[in-house]
C-alpha positions as CSV (number, residue, x, y, z in Angstrom):
1,X,35.6,-27.8,-9.0
2,X,34.7,-28.5,-12.6
3,X,34.8,-25.6,-15.0
4,X,31.2,-26.2,-16.0
5,X,29.9,-25.1,-12.6
6,X,31.4,-21.6,-12.8
7,X,28.7,-20.2,-15.1
8,X,26.0,-21.8,-12.9
9,X,27.5,-20.1,-9.8
10,X,27.6,-16.7,-11.7
11,X,23.9,-17.1,-12.7
12,X,22.6,-18.3,-9.3
13,X,22.1,-14.7,-7.9
14,X,20.2,-13.2,-11.0
15,X,18.1,-16.3,-11.4
16,X,17.2,-16.4,-7.7
17,X,16.3,-12.7,-7.8
18,X,14.1,-13.2,-10.8
19,X,12.3,-16.1,-9.1
20,X,11.7,-14.0,-6.0
21,X,10.4,-11.1,-8.0
22,X,8.1,-13.4,-9.9
23,X,6.8,-15.0,-6.6
24,X,6.2,-11.5,-5.1
25,X,4.3,-10.3,-8.1
26,X,2.2,-13.4,-8.3
27,X,1.4,-13.3,-4.5
28,X,0.6,-9.6,-4.6
29,X,-2.4,-10.1,-6.9
30,X,-4.2,-11.9,-4.0
31,X,-4.4,-8.9,-1.7
32,X,-7.3,-8.9,0.7
33,X,-8.1,-5.2,0.2
34,X,-9.1,-3.8,-3.1
35,X,-6.9,-1.1,-4.6
36,X,-9.8,1.3,-5.2
37,X,-12.0,2.4,-2.3
38,X,-15.6,1.2,-2.5
39,X,-18.6,3.5,-2.7
40,X,-19.4,2.8,0.9
41,X,-15.9,3.8,2.0
42,X,-16.1,7.0,0.0
43,X,-19.5,7.8,1.5
44,X,-18.2,7.2,5.0
45,X,-15.1,9.3,4.4
46,X,-17.2,12.2,3.0
47,X,-19.5,12.0,6.0
48,X,-16.5,12.1,8.3
49,X,-15.0,15.0,6.4
50,X,-18.3,16.9,6.7
51,X,-18.4,16.3,10.5
52,X,-14.8,17.5,10.9
53,X,-15.5,20.7,8.9
54,X,-18.6,21.4,11.0
55,X,-16.6,20.9,14.2
56,X,-13.8,23.2,12.9
57,X,-16.4,25.9,12.1
58,X,-17.8,25.7,15.6
59,X,-14.4,25.9,17.1
60,X,-13.6,29.0,15.0
61,X,-16.8,30.8,16.1
62,X,-16.2,30.3,19.8
63,X,-14.3,33.1,21.5
64,X,-11.0,32.4,23.0
65,X,-10.9,32.0,26.8
66,X,-8.0,33.2,28.9
């Protein structure tokens, strides 16, 4: 094997890793879901939390049955 190919073989792994990282970062920017929740999602989550708290309060007030 010619001596000029040895540096290329040594750099193949780091160059490949760099290309894969670049491709992953570039592909990650096209995610289908936004990073921040929308106002509608927040409103729905707050409503669900209020319902759960109400249910928990009702459960606490009921006497235990044997």
